NUROPA-956660 format. One line per field, with one value per residue (C-alpha): residue number from 0; residue in three letters; y, x, z. Coordinates in Angstrom, 2 decimals. Layout:
<sites>
nr [NUM,...] $
rest [ALA,...] $
yy [Y,...] $
xx [X,...] $
zz [Z,...] $
</sites>
This chain:
<sites>
nr [0,1,2,3,4,5,6,7,8,9,10,11,12,13,14,15,16,17,18,19,20,21,22,23,24,25,26,27,28,29,30,31,32,33,34,35,36,37,38,39,40,41,42,43,44,45,46,47,48,49,50,51,52,53,54,55,56,57,58,59,60,61,62,63,64,65,66,67,68,69,70,71,72,73,74,75,76,77,78,79,80,81,82,83,84,85,86,87,88,89,90,91,92,93,94,95,96,97,98,99,100,101,102,103,104,105,106,107,108,109,110,111,112,113,114,115,116,117,118,119,120,121,122,123,124,125,126,127,128,129,130,131,132,133,134,135,136,137,138,139,140,141,142,143,144,145,146,147,148,149,150,151,152,153,154,155,156,157,158,159,160,161,162,163,164,165,166,167,168,169,170,171,172,173,174,175,176,177,178,179,180,181,182,183,184,185,186,187,188,189,190,191,192,193,194,195,196,197,198,199,200,201,202,203,204,205,206,207,208,209,210,211,212,213,214,215,216,217,218,219,220,221,222,223,224,225,226,227,228,229,230,231,232,233,234,235,236,237,238,239,240,241,242,243,244,245,246,247,248,249,250,251,252,253,254,255,256,257,258,259,260,261,262,263,264,265,266,267,268,269,270,271,272,273,274,275,276,277,278,279,280,281,282,283,284,285,286,287,288,289,290,291,292,293,294,295,296,297,298,299,300,301,302,303,304,305,306,307,308,309,310,311,312,313,314,315,316,317,318,319,320,321,322,323,324,325,326,327,328,329,330,331,332,333,334,335,336,337,338,339,340,341] $
rest [UNK,UNK,UNK,UNK,UNK,UNK,UNK,UNK,UNK,UNK,UNK,UNK,UNK,UNK,UNK,UNK,UNK,UNK,UNK,UNK,UNK,UNK,UNK,UNK,UNK,UNK,UNK,UNK,UNK,UNK,UNK,UNK,UNK,UNK,UNK,UNK,UNK,UNK,UNK,UNK,UNK,UNK,UNK,UNK,UNK,UNK,UNK,UNK,UNK,UNK,UNK,UNK,UNK,UNK,UNK,UNK,UNK,UNK,UNK,UNK,UNK,UNK,UNK,UNK,UNK,UNK,UNK,UNK,UNK,UNK,UNK,UNK,UNK,UNK,UNK,UNK,UNK,UNK,UNK,UNK,UNK,UNK,UNK,UNK,UNK,UNK,UNK,UNK,UNK,UNK,UNK,UNK,UNK,UNK,UNK,UNK,UNK,UNK,UNK,UNK,UNK,UNK,UNK,UNK,UNK,UNK,UNK,UNK,UNK,UNK,UNK,UNK,UNK,UNK,UNK,UNK,UNK,UNK,UNK,UNK,UNK,UNK,UNK,UNK,UNK,UNK,UNK,UNK,UNK,UNK,UNK,UNK,UNK,UNK,UNK,UNK,UNK,UNK,UNK,UNK,UNK,UNK,UNK,UNK,UNK,UNK,UNK,UNK,UNK,UNK,UNK,UNK,UNK,UNK,UNK,UNK,UNK,UNK,UNK,UNK,UNK,UNK,UNK,UNK,UNK,UNK,UNK,UNK,UNK,UNK,UNK,UNK,UNK,UNK,UNK,UNK,UNK,UNK,UNK,UNK,UNK,UNK,UNK,UNK,UNK,UNK,UNK,UNK,UNK,UNK,UNK,UNK,UNK,UNK,UNK,UNK,UNK,UNK,UNK,UNK,UNK,UNK,UNK,UNK,UNK,UNK,UNK,UNK,UNK,UNK,UNK,UNK,UNK,UNK,UNK,UNK,UNK,UNK,UNK,UNK,UNK,UNK,UNK,UNK,UNK,UNK,UNK,UNK,UNK,UNK,UNK,UNK,UNK,UNK,UNK,UNK,UNK,UNK,UNK,UNK,UNK,UNK,UNK,UNK,UNK,UNK,UNK,UNK,UNK,UNK,UNK,UNK,UNK,UNK,UNK,UNK,UNK,UNK,UNK,UNK,UNK,UNK,UNK,UNK,UNK,UNK,UNK,UNK,UNK,UNK,UNK,UNK,UNK,UNK,UNK,UNK,UNK,UNK,UNK,UNK,UNK,UNK,UNK,UNK,UNK,UNK,UNK,UNK,UNK,UNK,UNK,UNK,UNK,UNK,UNK,UNK,UNK,UNK,UNK,UNK,UNK,UNK,UNK,UNK,UNK,UNK,UNK,UNK,UNK,UNK,UNK,UNK,UNK,UNK,UNK,UNK,UNK,UNK,UNK,UNK,UNK,UNK,UNK,UNK,UNK,UNK,UNK,UNK,UNK,UNK,UNK,UNK,UNK,UNK,UNK,UNK,UNK,UNK,UNK,UNK,UNK,UNK] $
yy [-20.51,-20.29,-23.34,-24.51,-25.62,-27.77,-25.56,-26.48,-29.47,-27.49,-26.93,-24.83,-24.10,-21.55,-20.22,-19.42,-18.40,-21.75,-23.14,-25.05,-28.58,-30.05,-32.14,-35.56,-37.49,-39.42,-36.92,-34.67,-31.05,-30.76,-27.09,-27.82,-26.85,-28.01,-29.79,-31.71,-31.75,-35.14,-36.24,-37.14,-33.26,-32.16,-34.45,-33.16,-29.49,-30.25,-32.06,-35.15,-37.73,-39.65,-36.86,-36.11,-39.40,-39.76,-35.98,-34.44,-30.81,-28.87,-30.22,-29.24,-30.97,-32.26,-35.71,-35.42,-33.06,-32.31,-30.27,-30.33,-31.39,-28.36,-29.83,-33.50,-34.99,-36.31,-39.98,-39.51,-41.70,-41.90,-38.20,-35.22,-31.44,-30.54,-33.89,-33.34,-35.74,-36.76,-39.01,-41.76,-40.02,-43.24,-43.49,-47.04,-48.31,-51.19,-53.55,-54.51,-58.04,-56.47,-54.51,-57.32,-59.64,-57.05,-55.62,-52.24,-50.44,-51.57,-51.02,-51.09,-47.91,-45.79,-42.03,-40.23,-36.99,-34.68,-36.43,-37.91,-35.78,-32.17,-32.76,-30.96,-27.88,-25.90,-24.35,-27.06,-31.01,-33.14,-36.92,-39.71,-40.57,-43.99,-42.36,-40.08,-41.05,-39.32,-37.98,-37.81,-34.28,-35.41,-35.37,-32.15,-31.16,-31.35,-34.89,-35.36,-33.64,-36.30,-39.56,-40.46,-40.86,-42.09,-44.87,-45.52,-45.72,-48.31,-50.43,-50.62,-51.63,-54.05,-55.81,-58.68,-59.55,-57.10,-57.90,-58.80,-57.88,-55.78,-53.06,-50.61,-47.64,-45.87,-42.40,-40.54,-38.30,-37.98,-41.21,-42.86,-41.48,-42.43,-45.99,-45.75,-45.26,-47.70,-50.25,-49.46,-49.22,-52.51,-54.38,-54.29,-54.92,-52.39,-49.62,-47.81,-45.07,-44.00,-40.79,-38.00,-35.32,-34.43,-32.41,-35.55,-38.06,-36.04,-35.97,-39.97,-39.97,-37.85,-40.15,-43.32,-44.33,-46.75,-45.63,-43.36,-43.43,-40.59,-42.23,-39.08,-39.41,-43.41,-46.47,-47.32,-51.13,-51.14,-49.12,-51.76,-54.56,-53.00,-52.67,-55.81,-58.16,-60.83,-58.33,-56.70,-58.82,-56.15,-53.26,-50.42,-48.32,-44.82,-42.51,-44.08,-43.12,-45.88,-46.37,-46.47,-49.34,-51.06,-50.60,-52.08,-55.35,-55.73,-54.76,-57.22,-60.81,-63.80,-64.91,-61.30,-58.68,-55.60,-53.48,-50.39,-47.49,-44.81,-43.88,-44.00,-40.96,-43.68,-47.44,-49.18,-51.91,-54.50,-57.32,-59.64,-63.12,-62.42,-59.96,-61.31,-64.80,-66.60,-64.36,-65.85,-62.80,-61.65,-58.23,-56.24,-53.06,-50.91,-48.72,-46.55,-48.19,-51.17,-49.96,-49.80,-51.97,-49.55,-46.93,-48.85,-49.69,-46.10,-44.61,-47.08,-46.38,-42.65,-42.97,-45.17,-42.36,-44.95,-42.92,-38.94,-37.85,-34.12,-33.90,-34.78,-31.25,-28.77,-26.20,-24.59,-22.09,-20.79,-21.58,-18.39,-19.55,-22.90,-21.92,-21.52,-24.58,-26.58,-25.22,-26.01,-29.78,-30.29,-29.00,-32.07,-29.28,-29.96,-33.01,-32.65,-29.13,-28.08,-25.93,-23.80,-21.96,-18.61] $
xx [38.99,42.25,44.70,48.43,49.53,52.60,52.37,55.71,58.62,60.74,60.84,58.13,54.57,52.19,48.96,46.68,43.19,41.78,38.19,36.22,36.28,33.83,31.17,30.28,27.03,28.34,30.49,30.33,31.77,33.15,34.05,37.42,37.89,41.39,44.18,46.90,50.56,52.27,55.63,54.63,53.75,56.96,58.79,56.58,57.44,60.99,61.09,63.06,63.83,60.64,58.53,60.04,59.47,55.82,53.90,53.19,52.29,50.21,48.12,46.63,48.32,47.22,45.32,44.74,41.28,38.12,35.27,31.53,29.72,27.97,26.77,25.90,25.91,22.22,23.26,24.24,22.70,25.05,25.54,23.81,24.58,25.78,27.38,30.59,33.52,37.14,38.09,39.91,42.03,43.38,40.47,40.82,39.62,37.34,38.33,42.00,42.81,43.57,40.26,38.32,39.91,39.59,43.10,42.13,44.41,47.05,44.86,46.92,45.34,44.98,44.89,45.91,44.48,47.46,49.54,47.39,44.35,43.75,43.73,42.68,44.91,41.96,38.79,37.13,37.69,35.46,35.50,33.24,30.66,32.18,35.43,33.81,33.79,31.25,32.59,30.76,30.14,32.17,35.27,37.29,38.32,41.68,41.74,38.90,41.40,44.28,42.21,44.44,47.75,46.17,44.90,48.53,49.58,46.63,47.51,51.19,50.55,47.62,49.34,50.44,50.20,51.01,49.27,52.30,54.92,57.84,58.18,60.41,59.09,61.94,61.08,59.08,57.46,53.32,52.72,55.28,54.27,50.67,52.02,53.47,50.41,48.18,50.94,50.15,46.48,46.45,48.79,52.32,54.37,57.09,57.22,60.21,60.65,63.86,64.71,67.43,65.15,65.05,61.68,59.90,61.42,59.80,56.53,56.83,57.19,54.30,52.17,53.49,56.69,58.47,61.84,63.44,66.73,68.25,69.92,72.22,74.14,73.62,74.02,70.65,71.45,73.37,70.84,68.21,70.31,70.74,67.07,65.74,68.75,66.95,65.73,62.30,59.16,58.09,60.26,58.16,60.12,58.52,61.57,62.51,66.00,68.24,70.65,67.40,65.92,68.98,68.89,65.38,66.63,69.25,67.04,64.25,64.50,64.70,61.48,60.15,58.09,59.40,56.66,58.04,55.83,58.85,59.39,63.30,64.20,66.12,66.89,68.17,70.85,70.10,71.90,69.25,70.78,71.85,69.33,66.12,66.35,68.36,66.43,63.25,61.51,57.78,58.50,55.75,55.38,52.51,50.52,47.97,44.84,42.73,39.42,37.40,38.67,41.18,38.52,36.56,39.27,40.84,37.14,36.43,40.13,39.41,35.75,36.99,38.99,41.76,44.08,44.16,45.89,45.71,49.30,50.32,48.96,51.62,51.00,48.24,48.77,47.07,47.39,49.43,52.05,52.63,56.52,56.94,55.00,57.10,60.42,58.94,58.20,61.59,63.13,61.43,60.85,57.10,53.98,51.44,51.06,47.83,46.81,43.48,42.46,41.76] $
zz [14.95,16.62,16.12,17.02,13.61,12.57,8.96,7.49,8.17,10.41,14.21,15.93,15.29,14.67,16.20,13.26,12.43,10.40,9.22,11.86,10.79,8.52,10.00,8.64,8.79,11.89,13.43,16.41,16.97,20.06,21.58,23.41,27.16,27.73,25.75,27.06,25.72,25.16,24.46,20.68,20.16,21.66,18.91,16.32,17.93,17.65,14.45,15.23,13.02,14.09,13.27,10.00,8.86,9.93,9.84,6.69,7.36,7.49,10.33,13.95,16.37,19.81,20.73,24.35,25.52,26.81,25.82,25.25,22.31,20.33,17.04,15.89,12.51,11.23,11.40,15.18,17.72,20.85,21.53,22.02,22.16,25.82,26.21,28.23,26.43,25.76,22.87,21.74,18.84,16.86,14.36,12.99,9.66,10.86,8.26,8.42,10.22,13.56,13.69,12.89,15.41,18.43,18.13,16.86,18.78,15.98,13.16,10.02,8.51,12.00,11.49,14.62,15.42,15.48,13.17,10.26,10.71,12.27,16.02,19.32,19.67,18.23,19.51,17.95,17.07,14.80,15.63,14.65,17.34,17.98,19.24,21.99,25.42,27.89,31.29,34.22,35.63,38.60,37.12,36.70,33.28,33.71,34.97,31.79,29.65,30.11,29.75,26.97,28.78,31.67,29.17,28.08,31.44,32.48,28.99,29.85,33.61,33.03,30.17,32.39,35.88,38.19,41.52,44.08,41.41,41.98,39.29,37.84,36.12,33.64,32.93,35.36,32.81,33.16,31.70,33.82,37.07,36.52,35.80,39.23,40.76,38.91,39.78,43.19,42.99,41.26,43.99,42.99,46.27,45.49,42.73,41.75,39.76,37.53,35.53,35.09,36.50,40.32,40.02,38.28,40.94,43.48,41.72,41.32,45.36,45.52,43.44,45.60,44.38,46.89,45.83,43.19,41.35,39.57,36.62,36.15,39.12,40.33,37.96,37.35,36.90,40.17,41.93,41.03,42.19,45.19,45.61,44.37,44.01,41.68,39.07,38.71,37.95,35.63,34.05,32.22,29.70,29.26,28.17,24.94,25.84,23.94,27.23,29.33,26.99,27.34,31.23,31.29,29.82,32.27,35.56,35.00,36.21,34.14,32.83,33.81,31.73,29.84,28.43,26.08,25.52,25.01,21.15,20.20,18.05,15.85,15.86,19.04,19.45,22.27,23.47,21.85,22.91,26.54,27.58,26.04,24.70,27.38,30.09,28.44,28.84,27.74,25.65,24.76,22.47,23.59,21.42,22.19,24.25,23.69,22.26,24.38,27.34,28.39,28.73,30.78,33.19,33.40,33.75,36.58,38.52,38.29,39.51,42.33,43.75,44.61,42.56,42.57,39.33,40.06,41.27,37.77,36.39,37.10,34.42,32.95,29.84,26.71,22.86,22.93,25.25,23.10,22.70,26.32,27.10,24.95,26.41,30.04,28.46,27.21,30.44,32.59,35.23,34.85,35.08,32.65,30.76,30.03,26.90,26.96,23.73,25.48] $
</sites>
C-alpha cells in the first residue's frame, strides 16, 4: 500500500510502498477515505526539538482519518465489514492507574498512531475494535476525518464552566477555530480570537468569533483589556508559542481558567507567582480526548447541526502532494488540510 513515512530522524517524509498492516484477532482493517494533517504532524515533518525527543523512525504518520472497515479479526464483536468509521488513535494500556480510574486519556503507557505506531497516512490502518467510532452516513467524510481535532476542541472548551463566560482563544488554527464555534454553541457570551494570521482570523470570524486581534500588529494584552477590562473568564491557549502562553496568563481574570493545548517546542518560563498563584487560577493541561465521553459530546454537537465545521476545511490534496501540503500548513494560510490516498 501507499503510505507517508517518516523514515529517518531528519526533516521531511517519503511516500513509499509498504506492507499492509497486520490484523490481530480483535483488530479491524480500515480502508482510508481521507486523512487530516495535524499540527503534530507538522512538528514531526519539520523534525523540531519535541519530535526529535519523542518519535523513533521509521513510522507512518497521521492520526486523523475516516474510512470503511474492510476486514475484521476473528474475535471482533462490535464492528462489521462495511462500517463507516473514524477512530481514537491514542491506544491505551488499560491497566495503569489512570486507565483504571477513568482517566485513560492520560494513560502512562499510551501509544499514539503516527508517533508510537503506524498511523493513518496510508491506504489502510489497523486498530483494535474498541478504538473505532462508527459514523452516521449523514456526516460527510471530510467532517468525519476531523473528529479527532474537533474532539480536542470539545475537550478543551468543556473542561470547565463555559455557559455565560467570556472566552479568549489564542491560536486560531483549526482546533482553535473549532473551539470558538463550540464555545459559542455552549453558551459563552463573548468569544475573541487571537492569532498572527489575517487569513485565520477571518476564518475565525466566519466560524463565529465576536472579535479578533492580530497579535503581530496589536499588543494582545492591551487589546484584551480594551475588549474585556476585567480579564477573560476563560483563556484557551492553542498555539504553543511561549510569548502567547505568557499572554494567556495576563489576559485571564483573577480566579479564571487557563486551558493549555498548544505544544511548545521547548520549555517555557512564566511568572508563576504573579500570573498564576496570586491570581488563584485554574490551570489545565489538555491532552487528547476523554475516552469516550468527549466522543459522545462531539458527535452530538455535530449531529445537532448547531455548528457547521465545513468552513474549516480549506484544502484537499493527495498523498503525493504532502510536501506542498506541509508548506501550506506552515504558512498559516489555511484551515484544515486533508489528504486523500489517491
